[in-house]
C-alpha positions as CSV (number, residue, x, y, z in Angstrom):
1,M,111.8,124.8,92.1
2,Q,115.0,123.5,93.7
3,S,114.6,121.9,97.1
4,S,116.6,123.2,100.0
5,P,119.8,121.5,101.2
6,F,117.9,120.5,104.4
7,L,115.2,118.7,102.4
8,R,117.8,117.0,100.2
9,N,119.8,115.8,103.2
10,L,116.6,114.6,104.9
11,A,115.7,112.7,101.7
12,R,119.1,111.1,101.7
13,F,118.8,110.2,105.4
14,E,115.3,108.7,104.9
15,E,116.5,106.6,102.0
16,T,119.5,105.4,104.0
17,I,117.4,104.5,107.0
18,G,114.8,102.9,104.8
19,A,117.5,100.7,103.1
20,V,119.0,99.7,106.4
21,L,115.5,98.8,107.8
22,L,114.7,96.8,104.7
23,V,117.9,94.8,105.1
24,L,117.2,94.2,108.8
25,V,113.6,93.1,108.1
26,F,114.8,90.7,105.4
27,G,117.6,89.4,107.7
28,S,115.2,88.9,110.6
29,I,112.7,87.0,108.4
30,A,115.5,85.0,106.7
31,L,116.9,84.1,110.1
32,Q,113.4,83.0,111.3
33,I,113.0,80.8,108.2
34,I,116.5,79.2,108.6
35,T,116.2,78.5,112.3
36,R,112.6,77.2,112.0
37,F,112.9,74.9,108.9
38,I,116.5,74.0,108.8
39,F,117.5,73.8,112.5
40,R,114.0,73.0,113.8
41,D,114.6,75.4,116.7
42,P,113.2,78.8,115.8
43,L,114.4,82.0,117.5
44,F,111.6,83.5,119.5
45,W,112.4,87.2,118.8
46,T,112.8,87.3,115.0
47,E,109.1,87.7,114.2
48,E,108.5,90.5,116.6
49,A,111.7,92.3,115.6
50,A,110.7,92.0,111.9
51,R,107.3,93.5,112.7
52,Y,108.7,96.4,114.6
53,L,111.2,97.2,111.9
54,F,108.6,96.9,109.2
55,V,106.3,99.4,111.0
56,W,109.2,101.9,111.0
57,L,110.0,101.1,107.4
58,V,106.4,101.9,106.4
59,A,106.4,105.2,108.4
60,I,109.5,106.5,106.8
61,G,108.6,105.1,103.4
62,S,105.3,107.0,103.5
63,A,107.2,110.3,103.8
64,E,109.2,109.4,100.8
65,C,106.0,108.6,98.9
66,I,104.7,112.1,99.7
67,R,108.0,113.6,98.5
68,S,107.9,111.8,95.2
69,R,104.1,112.3,94.9
70,S,103.6,108.6,94.5
71,H,100.8,108.0,96.9
72,I,97.6,106.7,95.1
73,T,95.5,109.5,93.7
74,M,92.3,109.7,91.9
75,D,92.6,112.3,89.2
76,V,89.6,111.4,87.0
77,F,87.9,114.7,87.7
78,T,90.9,116.9,88.3
79,L,92.2,116.3,84.8
80,L,89.1,118.1,83.5
81,L,90.1,121.3,85.4
82,S,92.5,124.0,84.2
83,T,96.1,123.9,85.4
84,R,95.7,126.8,87.8
85,L,92.5,125.2,89.3
86,R,94.4,121.9,89.7
87,L,97.1,123.6,91.6
88,V,94.6,125.4,93.9
89,L,92.9,122.1,94.5
90,A,96.2,120.3,95.2
91,I,97.1,123.0,97.7
92,L,93.7,122.8,99.5
93,L,93.9,119.0,99.6
94,N,97.4,119.1,100.9
95,A,96.4,121.5,103.6
96,M,93.7,119.1,104.8
97,V,96.2,116.2,104.7
98,M,98.7,118.4,106.7
99,A,96.0,119.1,109.3
100,A,95.3,115.3,109.6
101,L,99.0,114.5,109.9
102,L,99.6,117.1,112.6
103,I,96.6,115.6,114.6
104,L,98.0,112.2,114.0
105,C,101.4,113.4,115.2
106,W,99.9,115.0,118.3
107,Y,97.9,112.0,119.4
108,G,100.5,109.5,118.3
109,Y,103.0,111.2,120.6
110,F,100.7,110.7,123.6
111,G,100.1,107.1,122.5
112,M,103.8,106.6,122.4
113,L,104.2,108.0,126.0
114,R,101.4,105.7,127.2
115,A,103.0,102.6,125.6
116,H,106.3,103.4,127.3
117,R,105.1,101.6,130.4
118,V,104.7,98.3,128.5
119,T,107.6,96.1,127.6
120,S,107.7,93.8,124.6
121,V,107.6,90.1,125.5
122,A,110.1,88.7,122.9
123,V,112.4,91.6,122.1
124,G,112.4,93.2,125.5
125,V,112.1,96.8,124.5
126,Q,109.4,99.3,125.5
127,E,106.4,99.3,123.2
128,S,107.0,103.1,122.8
129,F,109.6,102.1,120.2
130,L,106.9,100.6,118.1
131,Y,104.3,103.3,118.7
132,G,107.0,106.0,118.1
133,A,106.9,105.3,114.4
134,L,103.5,107.0,114.2
135,P,104.4,110.5,115.4
136,V,107.8,110.4,113.6
137,G,106.2,109.2,110.4
138,A,103.4,111.7,110.6
139,A,105.9,114.5,111.3
140,L,108.0,113.6,108.3
141,M,105.0,113.3,106.1
142,A,103.7,116.7,107.4
143,L,107.1,118.3,106.6
144,R,107.1,116.8,103.1
145,T,103.5,118.0,102.5
146,A,104.5,121.5,103.6
147,A,107.4,121.4,101.1
148,L,105.0,120.3,98.3
149,M,102.5,123.1,99.2
150,I,105.3,125.7,99.1
151,T,106.4,124.4,95.7
152,D,102.8,124.4,94.4
153,M,102.2,127.9,95.7
154,A,105.4,129.2,94.2
155,L,104.3,127.8,90.8
156,L,100.7,129.2,91.3
157,T,101.9,132.7,92.1
158,S,104.5,132.9,89.4
159,P,103.5,135.6,86.8
160,A,104.3,133.3,83.9
161,K,101.6,131.2,82.3
162,I,101.6,127.7,83.8
163,E,102.1,125.1,81.1
164,E,100.7,121.6,81.4
165,D,104.2,120.0,81.7
166,E,105.2,122.3,84.6
167,I,102.7,120.8,87.0
168,P,104.4,118.1,89.0
169,P,102.9,114.7,88.3
170,T,100.6,113.4,90.9
171,S,101.7,109.8,90.5
172,E,102.2,107.1,88.0
173,R,98.9,106.2,86.4
174,Y,98.3,102.5,86.3
175,L,94.5,102.5,86.2
C-alpha cells in the first residue's frame, strides 16, 4: 500500500531534522573535546546543548523506527501463527502501543508546561524545550503507528489470500 504524500513529506522532514540534529550533536561534542583537551578552557554550554539535542534526536528517531518497523520485536511465537492471525495480533498490539503513546503525549504536554518555569543553567533556555521532545516524539510515533495499523488492516481486509511475503517485516532479525 502506497503511503500518502503527507506521510512521505513527514518522513522526509523527520529525516532532515534528524540529520541536522545529529550534525549539531556531533559538532557540540567535538567542540567540547577540542576546547577541553586542546585549549584547556572548556566551553560550559556544549555538554548541556549536546544532551538537549540528543534527546530530540531520539524522540524523532523513534518515530522513524516505527515507520520502518525496526524497533526490537520478539517474534518467536508469532512466527508459529498463520499470516492472518499475525496481522490481527499486530493490529491489536499496535492499538495498545497507540494508547500508551497518546497517554504519554498527554502527560508529556503537561510536564512540558510545568518545566517552562525553569531555565537551564548553561544554555539559558526554558526546560520546556527539553521536555517538549516527549509529547512531540510520542505524537509522531502515534501517527506512525496509526499509519501502520491502517496498512495492516487494508492488507487483512483484502479479499485476496495473504501470502507470506506480503506481510511487512517486523524488523531485521539478529537473534
